[in-house]
N, CA and C atoms as an extended XYZ file, in Angstrom:
477
Properties=species:S:1:pos:R:3:atomname:S:1:resname:S:1:resid:I:1 pbc="F F F"
N       -13.674       24.647      -21.287 N   MET     1
C       -12.891       23.729      -20.429 CA  MET     1
C       -12.082       23.119      -21.538 C   MET     1
N       -11.064       22.676      -21.594 N   THR     2
C       -10.167       22.083      -22.783 CA  THR     2
C       -10.101       20.657      -22.326 C   THR     2
N        -9.598       19.265      -23.002 N   ALA     3
C        -9.423       18.285      -22.815 CA  ALA     3
C        -7.971       18.232      -21.867 C   ALA     3
N        -7.303       18.813      -22.078 N   GLY     4
C        -6.116       19.198      -20.881 CA  GLY     4
C        -6.315       19.298      -19.380 C   GLY     4
N        -7.505       20.107      -19.167 N   PHE     5
C        -7.908       20.456      -17.707 CA  PHE     5
C        -8.472       19.379      -17.538 C   PHE     5
N        -9.250       18.326      -18.494 N   TYR     6
C       -10.098       17.252      -17.824 CA  TYR     6
C        -8.740       16.191      -17.301 C   TYR     6
N        -8.186       16.106      -18.077 N   ILE     7
C        -7.075       15.387      -18.417 CA  ILE     7
C        -6.179       15.029      -16.721 C   ILE     7
N        -5.511       16.223      -16.618 N   GLU     8
C        -5.059       16.871      -15.168 CA  GLU     8
C        -6.063       16.697      -14.082 C   GLU     8
N        -7.044       17.135      -14.234 N   LEU     9
C        -8.249       16.808      -12.962 CA  LEU     9
C        -8.213       15.679      -13.061 C   LEU     9
N        -8.362       14.346      -13.826 N   ALA    10
C        -8.274       13.126      -13.572 CA  ALA    10
C        -7.235       12.826      -12.774 C   ALA    10
N        -6.028       13.196      -13.324 N   ALA    11
C        -4.582       12.846      -12.603 CA  ALA    11
C        -4.853       13.242      -11.402 C   ALA    11
N        -5.289       14.230      -11.026 N   ARG    12
C        -5.157       14.574       -9.494 CA  ARG    12
C        -6.132       13.769       -8.678 C   ARG    12
N        -7.100       13.504       -9.138 N   CYS    13
C        -8.075       12.471       -8.703 CA  CYS    13
C        -7.807       11.431       -8.483 C   CYS    13
N        -6.999       10.755       -9.500 N   LEU    14
C        -6.542        9.546       -9.241 CA  LEU    14
C        -5.323        9.709       -8.281 C   LEU    14
N        -4.565       10.663       -7.645 N   LEU    15
C        -3.712       10.731       -6.981 CA  LEU    15
C        -3.981       10.728       -5.786 C   LEU    15
N        -5.096       11.201       -5.276 N   VAL    16
C        -5.861       11.320       -4.360 CA  VAL    16
C        -6.601       10.791       -3.614 C   VAL    16
N        -7.283        9.453       -4.671 N   VAL    17
C        -8.636        8.931       -4.436 CA  VAL    17
C        -8.419        7.487       -3.047 C   VAL    17
N        -7.190        7.467       -2.967 N   LEU    18
C        -6.928        6.463       -2.259 CA  LEU    18
C        -7.218        6.966       -0.751 C   LEU    18
N        -7.084        8.595       -0.817 N   PHE    19
C        -6.955        8.947        0.633 CA  PHE    19
C        -8.555        9.674        0.956 C   PHE    19
N        -8.912       10.146       -0.006 N   LEU    20
C       -10.405       10.935       -0.406 CA  LEU    20
C       -10.958       10.047       -1.297 C   LEU    20
N       -12.007        9.085       -1.080 N   PRO    21
C       -12.697        9.194        0.075 CA  PRO    21
C       -12.455        7.816        1.068 C   PRO    21
N       -11.522        6.663        0.108 N   PHE    22
C       -11.491        5.530        1.070 CA  PHE    22
C       -10.744        5.825        2.265 C   PHE    22
N        -9.653        5.913        2.221 N   SER    23
C        -8.745        5.782        3.390 CA  SER    23
C        -9.877        6.731        4.722 C   SER    23
N       -10.029        7.668        4.316 N   ALA    24
C       -10.795        8.739        5.298 CA  ALA    24
C       -12.245        8.143        5.653 C   ALA    24
N       -12.425        7.648        4.853 N   LEU    25
C       -14.073        6.593        5.172 CA  LEU    25
C       -13.748        6.037        5.901 C   LEU    25
N       -12.437        4.860        5.871 N   ASP    26
C       -12.237        4.093        6.642 CA  ASP    26
C       -12.381        4.428        8.084 C   ASP    26
N       -11.119        5.413        8.036 N   LYS    27
C       -11.126        5.984        9.323 CA  LYS    27
C       -12.150        6.333       10.078 C   LYS    27
N       -13.543        6.797        9.422 N   ILE    28
C       -14.468        6.994       10.372 CA  ILE    28
C       -15.124        5.969       10.436 C   ILE    28
N       -15.410        5.107        9.407 N   ILE    29
C       -16.342        3.942       10.009 CA  ILE    29
C       -15.670        3.272       10.901 C   ILE    29
N       -14.664        3.138       10.748 N   GLU    30
C       -13.503        1.723       11.774 CA  GLU    30
C       -12.765        2.804       12.853 C   GLU    30
N       -13.147        3.885       13.361 N   PHE    31
C       -12.354        4.604       14.080 CA  PHE    31
C       -12.271        3.823       15.198 C   PHE    31
N       -13.006        3.075       16.053 N   ARG    32
C       -11.911        2.584       16.610 CA  ARG    32
C       -10.986        1.677       16.629 C   ARG    32
N       -10.978        1.086       15.291 N   GLY    33
C        -9.532        0.018       14.729 CA  GLY    33
C        -8.950        1.040       14.290 C   GLY    33
N        -8.710        1.952       13.805 N   ALA    34
C        -7.849        2.841       13.532 CA  ALA    34
C        -6.854        3.424       14.728 C   ALA    34
N        -7.853        3.798       15.690 N   VAL    35
C        -7.138        4.092       16.881 CA  VAL    35
C        -6.392        3.346       17.562 C   VAL    35
N        -7.242        1.670       17.606 N   ALA    36
C        -6.085        0.612       17.878 CA  ALA    36
C        -4.532        0.597       17.303 C   ALA    36
N        -4.954        0.574       16.119 N   GLN    37
C        -3.871        0.676       14.945 CA  GLN    37
C        -2.386        1.506       15.280 C   GLN    37
N        -3.277        2.790       15.543 N   ALA    38
C        -1.997        3.976       15.934 CA  ALA    38
C        -1.651        3.654       17.191 C   ALA    38
N        -2.547        2.821       18.346 N   SER    39
C        -1.457        2.533       19.708 CA  SER    39
C        -0.736        1.480       19.708 C   SER    39
N        -0.256        1.385       18.491 N   GLU    40
C         0.875        0.394       18.480 CA  GLU    40
C         2.118        1.352       18.069 C   GLU    40
N         1.941        2.589       17.671 N   ILE    41
C         3.317        3.209       18.218 CA  ILE    41
C         3.015        4.355       18.988 C   ILE    41
N         1.959        4.881       19.184 N   ALA    42
C         1.654        5.944       19.886 CA  ALA    42
C         1.251        5.445       21.266 C   ALA    42
N         2.457        6.469       22.505 N   PRO    43
C         2.313        6.364       24.178 CA  PRO    43
C         0.987        6.330       24.430 C   PRO    43
N         0.373        6.795       24.248 N   SER    44
C        -1.108        6.489       24.823 CA  SER    44
C        -2.278        6.527       24.084 C   SER    44
N        -3.652        6.238       24.581 N   ARG    45
C        -4.541        6.330       23.611 CA  ARG    45
C        -5.030        7.351       23.113 C   ARG    45
N        -4.971        8.359       24.006 N   PRO    46
C        -5.358        9.917       23.573 CA  PRO    46
C        -4.144       10.515       22.303 C   PRO    46
N        -3.304        9.910       22.478 N   MET    47
C        -1.843       10.095       21.597 CA  MET    47
C        -2.416        9.791       20.252 C   MET    47
N        -2.961        8.346       20.478 N   ALA    48
C        -3.445        7.581       18.965 CA  ALA    48
C        -4.519        8.238       18.626 C   ALA    48
N        -5.536        8.547       19.274 N   THR    49
C        -6.663        9.327       18.862 CA  THR    49
C        -6.155       10.570       18.419 C   THR    49
N        -5.215       11.498       18.433 N   ALA    50
C        -5.045       12.417       18.410 CA  ALA    50
C        -4.236       12.565       16.663 C   ALA    50
N        -3.227       11.278       16.526 N   LEU    51
C        -3.165       10.791       15.356 CA  LEU    51
C        -3.799       10.308       14.486 C   LEU    51
N        -4.950        9.544       14.690 N   ILE    52
C        -5.773        9.542       13.416 CA  ILE    52
C        -6.579       10.734       13.149 C   ILE    52
N        -6.766       11.459       14.354 N   LEU    53
C        -7.697       12.692       14.014 CA  LEU    53
C        -6.854       13.522       12.773 C   LEU    53
N        -5.352       13.442       13.212 N   ALA    54
C        -4.448       14.623       12.367 CA  ALA    54
C        -4.450       13.892       10.934 C   ALA    54
N        -4.461       12.522       10.712 N   GLY    55
C        -4.173       11.858        9.422 CA  GLY    55
C        -5.847       11.940        8.778 C   GLY    55
N        -6.622       12.156        9.452 N   LEU    56
C        -7.700       12.091        8.723 CA  LEU    56
C        -8.275       13.551        8.454 C   LEU    56
N        -7.687       14.532        9.330 N   ALA    57
C        -7.485       16.191        8.424 CA  ALA    57
C        -6.550       15.776        7.303 C   ALA    57
N        -5.536       15.667        7.336 N   VAL    58
C        -4.442       15.672        6.224 CA  VAL    58
C        -5.264       14.789        5.138 C   VAL    58
N        -5.668       13.617        5.556 N   GLU    59
C        -6.183       12.993        3.948 CA  GLU    59
C        -7.249       13.813        3.347 C   GLU    59
N        -8.256       14.271        4.438 N   ILE    60
C        -9.652       15.159        3.739 CA  ILE    60
C        -8.757       16.389        3.212 C   ILE    60
N        -8.410       17.172        3.683 N   PHE    61
C        -8.446       18.777        3.603 CA  PHE    61
C        -7.333       19.011        2.367 C   PHE    61
N        -5.803       17.969        2.566 N   MET    62
C        -4.722       18.228        1.775 CA  MET    62
C        -5.395       17.865        0.248 C   MET    62
N        -5.998       16.599        0.525 N   SER    63
C        -6.711       15.703       -0.937 CA  SER    63
C        -7.818       17.200       -1.538 C   SER    63
N        -8.330       17.581       -0.934 N   LEU    64
C        -9.148       18.665       -1.447 CA  LEU    64
C        -8.244       20.075       -1.958 C   LEU    64
N        -7.472       20.077       -1.096 N   GLY    65
C        -6.360       21.481       -1.916 CA  GLY    65
C        -5.842       20.695       -3.366 C   GLY    65
N        -5.399       19.542       -3.471 N   VAL    66
C        -5.129       18.945       -4.539 CA  VAL    66
C        -5.774       19.337       -6.026 C   VAL    66
N        -7.287       18.727       -5.292 N   VAL    67
C        -7.956       18.414       -6.700 CA  VAL    67
C        -8.767       19.822       -6.633 C   VAL    67
N        -8.765       20.899       -5.895 N   THR    68
C        -9.422       22.243       -6.307 CA  THR    68
C        -8.496       22.781       -6.453 C   THR    68
N        -7.335       23.027       -6.718 N   GLY    69
C        -6.264       23.961       -6.656 CA  GLY    69
C        -5.688       24.674       -5.501 C   GLY    69
N        -6.761       24.592       -4.276 N   ILE    70
C        -6.278       25.733       -3.441 CA  ILE    70
C        -5.089       25.283       -2.517 C   ILE    70
N        -4.307       26.179       -2.840 N   ALA    71
C        -3.037       26.103       -2.435 CA  ALA    71
C        -2.297       24.546       -2.752 C   ALA    71
N        -2.527       23.914       -3.761 N   ASP    72
C        -2.167       22.470       -4.310 CA  ASP    72
C        -1.081       22.300       -4.589 C   ASP    72
N        -0.065       23.011       -4.183 N   ARG    73
C         1.518       22.226       -4.403 CA  ARG    73
C         1.898       22.476       -2.797 C   ARG    73
N         1.050       23.036       -2.064 N   LEU    74
C         1.646       22.988       -0.686 CA  LEU    74
C         0.977       21.684        0.011 C   LEU    74
N        -0.654       21.227       -0.676 N   ALA    75
C        -1.126       20.291       -0.269 CA  ALA    75
C        -0.627       19.364       -0.412 C   ALA    75
N         0.284       18.749       -1.622 N   ALA    76
C         0.939       17.904       -2.497 CA  ALA    76
C         1.942       17.986       -1.515 C   ALA    76
N         2.702       18.650       -1.039 N   LEU    77
C         3.721       18.313       -0.344 CA  LEU    77
C         3.712       17.828        1.114 C   LEU    77
N         2.464       18.239        1.667 N   VAL    78
C         2.026       17.784        3.178 CA  VAL    78
C         2.057       16.308        2.793 C   VAL    78
N         1.141       15.938        1.482 N   LEU    79
C         0.589       14.608        1.313 CA  LEU    79
C         1.928       13.594        1.220 C   LEU    79
N         2.937       14.329        0.649 N   SER    80
C         4.123       13.637        0.288 CA  SER    80
C         4.587       13.251        1.945 C   SER    80
N         4.625       14.239        2.538 N   GLY    81
C         5.370       13.722        3.640 CA  GLY    81
C         4.777       12.543        4.572 C   GLY    81
N         3.179       12.800        4.472 N   TYR    82
C         2.249       11.824        5.248 CA  TYR    82
C         2.502       10.704        4.592 C   TYR    82
N         2.803       10.603        3.222 N   CYS    83
C         2.834        9.323        2.731 CA  CYS    83
C         4.313        8.123        3.701 C   CYS    83
N         5.263        9.131        3.432 N   ILE    84
C         6.643        8.644        4.124 CA  ILE    84
C         6.642        8.321        5.088 C   ILE    84
N         5.767        9.258        6.251 N   VAL    85
C         6.133        9.015        7.633 CA  VAL    85
C         5.230        7.677        7.747 C   VAL    85
N         4.071        7.769        6.917 N   THR    86
C         2.774        6.408        7.328 CA  THR    86
C         3.691        5.250        7.037 C   THR    86
N         4.400        4.892        5.679 N   ALA    87
C         5.104        3.906        5.364 CA  ALA    87
C         6.015        3.659        6.369 C   ALA    87
N         7.072        4.253        6.794 N   LEU    88
C         8.114        4.134        7.834 CA  LEU    88
C         7.678        3.752        9.313 C   LEU    88
N         6.350        4.255        9.435 N   LEU    89
C         5.360        4.038       10.940 CA  LEU    89
C         4.660        2.818       10.582 C   LEU    89
N         3.919        2.576        9.516 N   TRP    90
C         3.113        1.048        9.823 CA  TRP    90
C         3.648        0.345        8.779 C   TRP    90
N         4.522        0.429        7.449 N   LYS    91
C         4.837       -0.559        6.767 CA  LYS    91
C         6.085       -0.882        6.660 C   LYS    91
N         6.397       -1.193        7.955 N   GLN    92
C         7.897       -1.607        8.346 CA  GLN    92
C         8.242       -2.916        8.157 C   GLN    92
N         8.426       -2.841        6.631 N   PHE    93
C         8.589       -4.709        6.136 CA  PHE    93
C         9.881       -5.344        6.675 C   PHE    93
N        10.906       -4.602        7.260 N   TRP    94
C        11.635       -5.267        7.879 CA  TRP    94
C        11.465       -5.740        9.186 C   TRP    94
N        10.578       -5.430        9.869 N   VAL    95
C        10.508       -5.825       10.905 CA  VAL    95
C        10.379       -7.647       11.445 C   VAL    95
N         8.787       -7.826       10.667 N   PRO    96
C         8.522       -9.700       10.677 CA  PRO    96
C         9.855      -10.367       10.243 C   PRO    96
N        11.198      -10.123        9.558 N   GLY    97
C        11.862      -10.885        9.367 CA  GLY    97
C        11.806      -12.120        8.522 C   GLY    97
N        10.586      -12.158        8.008 N   ASP    98
C        10.422      -12.975        7.017 CA  ASP    98
C        10.330      -12.754        5.479 C   ASP    98
N        11.059      -11.646        5.085 N   PHE    99
C        10.951      -11.207        3.814 CA  PHE    99
C        11.460      -12.181        2.864 C   PHE    99
N        12.799      -12.740        2.733 N   TRP   100
C        13.436      -13.677        2.265 CA  TRP   100
C        12.611      -14.891        2.055 C   TRP   100
N        11.790      -15.008        3.013 N   ARG   101
C        11.193      -16.513        3.086 CA  ARG   101
C        10.605      -16.954        2.123 C   ARG   101
N        10.668      -17.922        1.447 N   ALA   102
C         9.823      -18.835        0.576 CA  ALA   102
C         8.136      -18.958        0.907 C   ALA   102
N         7.472      -18.986        0.007 N   GLY   103
C         6.310      -18.298       -0.096 CA  GLY   103
C         5.281      -17.428        0.393 C   GLY   103
N         4.513      -17.366        1.354 N   ASP   104
C         3.967      -16.083        1.710 CA  ASP   104
C         4.902      -15.450        3.058 C   ASP   104
N         5.076      -14.310        2.506 N   SER   105
C         5.512      -13.717        3.461 CA  SER   105
C         4.921      -12.184        3.915 C   SER   105
N         4.721      -11.895        5.495 N   LYS   106
C         4.220      -10.478        5.828 CA  LYS   106
C         5.105       -9.381        5.637 C   LYS   106
N         6.551       -9.789        5.543 N   GLY   107
C         7.604       -8.762        5.379 CA  GLY   107
C         7.324       -8.462        3.562 C   GLY   107
N         7.107       -9.288        2.832 N   ARG   108
C         6.689       -9.008        1.240 CA  ARG   108
C         5.179       -8.309        1.010 C   ARG   108
N         4.317       -8.318        1.786 N   ASP   109
C         3.038       -7.766        1.779 CA  ASP   109
C         3.291       -6.424        2.079 C   ASP   109
N         4.028       -6.462        3.663 N   LEU   110
C         4.295       -4.975        3.763 CA  LEU   110
C         5.435       -4.086        3.126 C   LEU   110
N         6.163       -4.769        2.634 N   PHE   111
C         7.177       -4.046        1.803 CA  PHE   111
C         6.192       -3.564        0.007 C   PHE   111
N         5.341       -3.907       -0.279 N   TRP   112
C         4.439       -3.350       -1.450 CA  TRP   112
C         3.515       -2.209       -0.715 C   TRP   112
N         3.319       -2.565        0.121 N   ASP   113
C         2.689       -1.267        0.499 CA  ASP   113
C         3.578       -0.181        0.769 C   ASP   113
N         4.649       -0.433        1.422 N   PHE   114
C         5.977        0.551        1.932 CA  PHE   114
C         6.078        1.147        0.467 C   PHE   114
N         6.399        0.586       -0.790 N   LEU   115
C         6.348        1.128       -2.069 CA  LEU   115
C         5.689        1.937       -2.468 C   LEU   115
N         4.370        1.443       -2.541 N   LYS   116
C         3.476        2.138       -2.998 CA  LYS   116
C         3.018        3.601       -2.332 C   LYS   116
N         3.488        3.655       -0.818 N   ASN   117
C         3.679        5.074       -0.140 CA  ASN   117
C         4.567        5.883       -0.875 C   ASN   117
N         5.574        5.295       -0.622 N   PHE   118
C         6.590        6.200       -1.618 CA  PHE   118
C         6.569        6.735       -2.857 C   PHE   118
N         5.893        5.903       -4.060 N   SER   119
C         5.408        6.197       -5.435 CA  SER   119
C         4.594        7.390       -5.158 C   SER   119
N         3.544        7.735       -4.525 N   LEU   120
C         2.363        8.151       -3.890 CA  LEU   120
C         3.145        9.648       -4.086 C   LEU   120
N         4.047        9.248       -2.875 N   ALA   121
C         5.050       10.196       -2.477 CA  ALA   121
C         5.872       11.156       -3.509 C   ALA   121
N         6.155       10.395       -4.390 N   GLY   122
C         6.813       10.845       -5.427 CA  GLY   122
C         6.084       11.676       -6.380 C   GLY   122
N         4.853       11.109       -6.591 N   GLY   123
C         3.835       11.855       -7.255 CA  GLY   123
C         3.298       13.394       -6.910 C   GLY   123
N         3.118       13.254       -5.623 N   PHE   124
C         2.881       14.562       -4.821 CA  PHE   124
C         4.194       15.436       -5.012 C   PHE   124
N         5.532       15.147       -4.897 N   LEU   125
C         6.828       15.877       -4.872 CA  LEU   125
C         6.216       16.921       -6.215 C   LEU   125
N         6.173       15.542       -7.403 N   LEU   126
C         6.250       16.359       -8.537 CA  LEU   126
C         5.072       17.170       -9.300 C   LEU   126
N         3.610       16.944       -8.401 N   LEU   127
C         2.736       17.745       -8.375 CA  LEU   127
C         3.545       19.119       -7.659 C   LEU   127
N         4.156       19.506       -6.740 N   THR   128
C         4.700       20.347       -5.730 CA  THR   128
C         5.837       21.120       -6.267 C   THR   128
N         6.490       20.244       -6.892 N   PHE   129
C         7.868       21.382       -7.782 CA  PHE   129
C         7.801       20.948       -9.246 C   PHE   129
N         7.046       20.519       -9.873 N   GLY   130
C         6.829       20.118      -11.220 CA  GLY   130
C         7.937       19.336      -12.051 C   GLY   130
N         8.382       20.090      -12.766 N   THR   131
C         9.458       18.886      -13.951 CA  THR   131
C        10.656       20.140      -14.159 C   THR   131
N        11.144       20.744      -13.434 N   SER   132
C        11.609       21.630      -13.900 CA  SER   132
C        12.378       22.499      -12.429 C   SER   132
N        13.709       22.850      -12.681 N   SER   133
C        14.174       24.003      -11.959 CA  SER   133
C        13.460       25.017      -11.341 C   SER   133
N        12.590       25.409      -12.585 N   LEU   134
C        11.828       26.827      -12.712 CA  LEU   134
C        10.886       26.821      -11.785 C   LEU   134
N        10.319       25.532      -11.860 N   SER   135
C         8.774       25.292      -11.282 CA  SER   135
C         9.369       25.289       -9.705 C   SER   135
N        10.083       24.595       -9.550 N   ALA   136
C        10.883       24.342       -7.805 CA  ALA   136
C        10.674       25.725       -7.615 C   ALA   136
N        11.750       26.571       -8.249 N   ASP   137
C        11.677       27.883       -7.332 CA  ASP   137
C        10.754       28.543       -7.254 C   ASP   137
N         9.675       28.667       -8.376 N   ALA   138
C         8.219       29.168       -8.483 CA  ALA   138
C         7.480       28.723       -7.292 C   ALA   138
N         7.699       27.115       -6.444 N   PHE   139
C         7.150       26.711       -5.224 CA  PHE   139
C         7.784       27.331       -4.216 C   PHE   139
N         8.787       27.366       -4.336 N   LEU   140
C         9.817       28.077       -2.951 CA  LEU   140
C         9.351       29.725       -2.273 C   LEU   140
N         8.959       30.223       -4.170 N   ALA   141
C         8.806       31.375       -3.940 CA  ALA   141
C         7.296       31.950       -3.414 C   ALA   141
N         6.449       30.959       -3.990 N   HIS   142
C         4.830       31.342       -3.866 CA  HIS   142
C         4.416       29.909       -3.380 C   HIS   142
N         4.742       29.401       -2.178 N   PRO   143
C         4.378       28.024       -1.761 CA  PRO   143
C         2.623       27.877       -1.748 C   PRO   143
N         2.132       28.899       -1.285 N   PHE   144
C         0.556       29.056       -1.406 CA  PHE   144
C        -0.479       29.187       -2.614 C   PHE   144
N         0.635       29.485       -4.039 N   ALA   145
C         0.030       29.922       -4.982 CA  ALA   145
C        -0.304       28.522       -5.769 C   ALA   145
N        -1.119       28.559       -6.380 N   SER   146
C        -2.112       27.251       -7.152 CA  SER   146
C        -1.310       27.119       -8.564 C   SER   146
N        -1.466       25.652       -8.612 N   SER   147
C        -0.453       25.452      -10.098 CA  SER   147
C        -2.193       24.757      -11.123 C   SER   147
N        -2.737       24.641       -9.966 N   HIS   148
C        -4.247       24.046      -11.005 CA  HIS   148
C        -4.215       24.714      -12.285 C   HIS   148
N        -5.266       23.867      -13.191 N   PRO   149
C        -4.983       24.235      -14.648 CA  PRO   149
C        -6.251       24.990      -14.402 C   PRO   149
N        -7.451       25.026      -13.778 N   HIS   150
C        -8.077       26.281      -13.862 CA  HIS   150
C        -7.749       27.589      -13.461 C   HIS   150
N        -7.045       27.459      -12.740 N   GLN   151
C        -6.164       29.045      -12.420 CA  GLN   151
C        -5.614       29.505      -13.073 C   GLN   151
N        -4.997       28.417      -14.042 N   THR   152
C        -3.691       28.848      -14.873 CA  THR   152
C        -4.586       29.277      -16.384 C   THR   152
N        -5.948       28.848      -16.907 N   LEU   153
C        -6.581       29.033      -17.487 CA  LEU   153
C        -7.220       30.545      -17.505 C   LEU   153
N        -7.364       30.353      -16.422 N   HIS   154
C        -8.204       32.156      -15.908 CA  HIS   154
C        -7.235       33.222      -16.208 C   HIS   154
N        -5.873       32.796      -15.458 N   ARG   155
C        -5.244       34.221      -15.864 CA  ARG   155
C        -4.570       34.415      -17.329 C   ARG   155
N        -4.778       33.141      -18.313 N   GLU   156
C        -4.179       33.541      -19.281 CA  GLU   156
C        -5.405       33.869      -20.270 C   GLU   156
N        -6.498       33.791      -19.919 N   ALA   157
C        -7.821       34.407      -20.953 CA  ALA   157
C        -7.780       35.820      -20.036 C   ALA   157
N        -7.498       36.481      -19.190 N   GLN   158
C        -7.596       37.858      -19.201 CA  GLN   158
C        -6.368       38.502      -19.993 C   GLN   158
N        -6.721       39.604      -20.564 N   PRO   159
C        -6.054       40.782      -21.356 CA  PRO   159
C        -4.731       41.471      -20.445 C   PRO   159
């Protein structure tokens, strides 16, 4: 394997490390607390539980897809949407009303988390669509295909 393979693998791991293992593990260890947080936006406790279980599934399976290269572009697209949705639902920096206040501000603290989520979404979109219109067209034509370097190296090695 080449140095490029390991660099890309490290970049993929860095993209998902927030979700797998940390956020997923937090949801498992503090499941009741996660459900309580989801209850802030869910109309019922069963719906809040379903949201946490769905989030846990996204964080585990989509992260594994990004790292292993199994439908990695589709997994990255799902994670991008997940980042945007969670930012809009749980990082509402505009709600506390203290964004412009001097000193400590819950709004500003939420703002940085909001931007972190949107920045991650951008990274996942880059993995999904690449850096050119040709790679975006390739994704749209074959959304379950892999862009993982191991898959690419394997194809190039064949005659």
